[in-house]
Every structure is written in C-alpha cells, then in structure tokens.
FIKOL-240591 format. One record per residue (C-alpha): x, y, z; residue in one letter. Coordinates in pm, whole numbers, plus 50000, padded with zeros to 5 digits. Example, Ala and Ser with C-alpha at 12.3 -4.5 7.8 and 13.67 -1.06 7.14 Angstrom:
BEGIN
512304955050780A513674989450714S
END
This chain:
BEGIN
394648707609199M397668729909150T400428715908932R403908730608946L405668736608617G409148746408507T409408773008238Y410738756607920E413088785807849F415068778508165H415318741508082V416648748507732A419018774107880K420508747708110L421308725007816V422708752607594T424878765607878E426288730707929A427308729007560V428868763607582D430788753307894D432218723607703V433248746807419R434918770707663R436748741907831R438048730007495L439148765207403T441138768507726R442968736007662T444218747307321I447678762307331E447758799707272D450288800606992D450378807806619I449848771406518D446548768906708H445338804506658K442938794806380E441368766906585Q440718790506877R439228816206639R436818790806489I435658779206832L434988815006940R433198822806614K430918792406650A429908801107008A426348811806926K425938790306617L426458758406816M423598767607050L421168770806759T418958744006610R420778729706311K417688734906095D417918772106165M421398774706014L420388785705665K423718799005542R426438775605421Q429118795405605K427338790105937E427018752705886R430658750805781E431738769906092C429908745406320V431328715606131R434898728506163C434408734106536S433168698606588L436118684906388E438688703606596S441438684106769I440198670007099G436558679907032A435068645807116D433278659507425D432008688907222L430578665606956K428688645107213R427408676307390A426248691507061Y424428659406968L422688659007308A421578695007255L420118687706911Q418258657407048L416848679407323F415658704607064F413918676306878E412118666007197W411038701507280S409758708106927D407798675606898T404038674706951T403188643907154F399848626307165E399978619807539S401868628907853R403268593507879D404828596107532D406378629507622M407828616607946E409118584607783T411068604007520V412428627607786L413658598107992K415318584307680R417118617507630W418268617407993I419678582407944S421538593207628I422878624507797A424238604208087R426038580407852R427918608807682T430488608507964D430648646507941V430618660908291A428648692308202E425968672908013V425678646308284R425158673208546S422348689008343V420718655308276S420668648008651N419038681808717T416388675708449I415778640608582N414988654608927R412628680608782R411148660808492K407638660408640T407538698408653Y409078700908306I406458678108154V403738697908335N404888729908168A404888714407819W401598696307870E399548725408007Y401338753707827G401518775008141R404628794608227T405728821808466N406628845208179A404108871808286I405388871708644A408978874908525E408048903708296S406358922408581L409318915708808N411678930408548R409528961608509Q409348966808886I413128964408911K413448990208632D411089013508820I413169010509139I416399016908949R414999046808758T413599063309073C416769056009274R414739037809540G411679046509749F411179057510108M408319033210166S406589003410013F403409024009974A405219048609746A406669020009541L403219004209511R401649036409386R404379041509128R403999005809003C400239009708974L400689040608761L403469027708538V402068992708488L398679004308367G396489010708673H393429030108560K393189062408760R389779077708822E389619115408756P388209123909100N390459099809287K394069105909188P396719082609325I399249102509533P402829092009478L404189105309807F402169102810126T404429128210294R403439155010044S399749148310110D400219152910483K401919186410423R398979198010210K396539187710481E398479206310747S398639236910526A394869237010486N
END
C-alpha cells in the first residue's frame, strides 16, 4: 500500500518562516529613529540565529544576540513564536518508540502552537494539523522526495544553460547524457534529430 509523506525539510521551513515573519512584523512596528536604531539592528542581526536550534549556538555572542532580540520592547509574540520553534525542533530530533508516541507529541505541539495567540504560528499549526498524517509517515518510514527534487533542479539547470530546446526528444537526450546515462560505443545518442535527418539525406 502506498503511503504519502511530506518531506520534513518543508515542514521545518514552514515553522521557521513563521518565526521570521513575526520578527519582520516586529521590526516594521519599531519607529525608524535614532532612539530605536539599536533595537532594529539587533533584530536584523538575529534573523538567522533565531531560526537555529538553541543547542547549535556555541558562541556566547550569538546566544546574547538572540536573548537581546527576545527582550526587545513589544517582543511578546516573538518570544512565543521562538519557543514554539524550539519545541518543534525537539519533536523532530526525538527518536520515538512508536508511531502513536510520535503523533501524540506532534498533536501536543499543535495545541501549544495554537495557544500562543500568534497569527503566523497559528496558521502554520493549522496547516501541520491538516497534514499530520503525511508528516508522521515521512518521519516513520524515512522516505522523502529529495532525489526527485534534485533531479528536477538539474533538469531546470540544463534547460537554462541550453536556452531551451526545440523538442522534448532533444531535451530527453540531453538529460540522459548529463545525468549519467551510459552510452554504448556503437549506439551514440544523437542530441538533435534534425541533424541526423540531414546526414541521412546527404548519404
């Protein structure tokens, strides 16, 4: 039986983007004057640090930057969003004994995220709640669409580099060559069918 799964990278990206949206919203509400210049600078400096697992912040300056951002004036929503993100990281990094345990903890996180009263976090929690079965499938079976996404990216690069193709057959041949198709010595893969027809007519 086929089980659909949601790639864990995209789920984590949803949560981190929600926290960054809260930070951006807070930055926009701060008056752009000399008195608040330092606060805006700290929030901008902590943009990437706040989206990192707190255990990964090894340097004291990084931890201090995050702390100052969370203690900014009017940063209550940012504090709650940051806490929800760290709890999500704990769930994603935990090894569960069963699927039921995994799903129970995820439901608990969804409940906490909804109670934060932060619009961006609530929106993400509702999205995850609707897709939680697929999310748990991905974590349980360890299957992702990473290979398909990698191939899709390489095909797009081929199209951009070659400035497009006149036919799908030409695109397919180029992809087979670039992506590792093994070519037999006596059976070369022609890149352009039109050129082959000209050779045949010439003979």
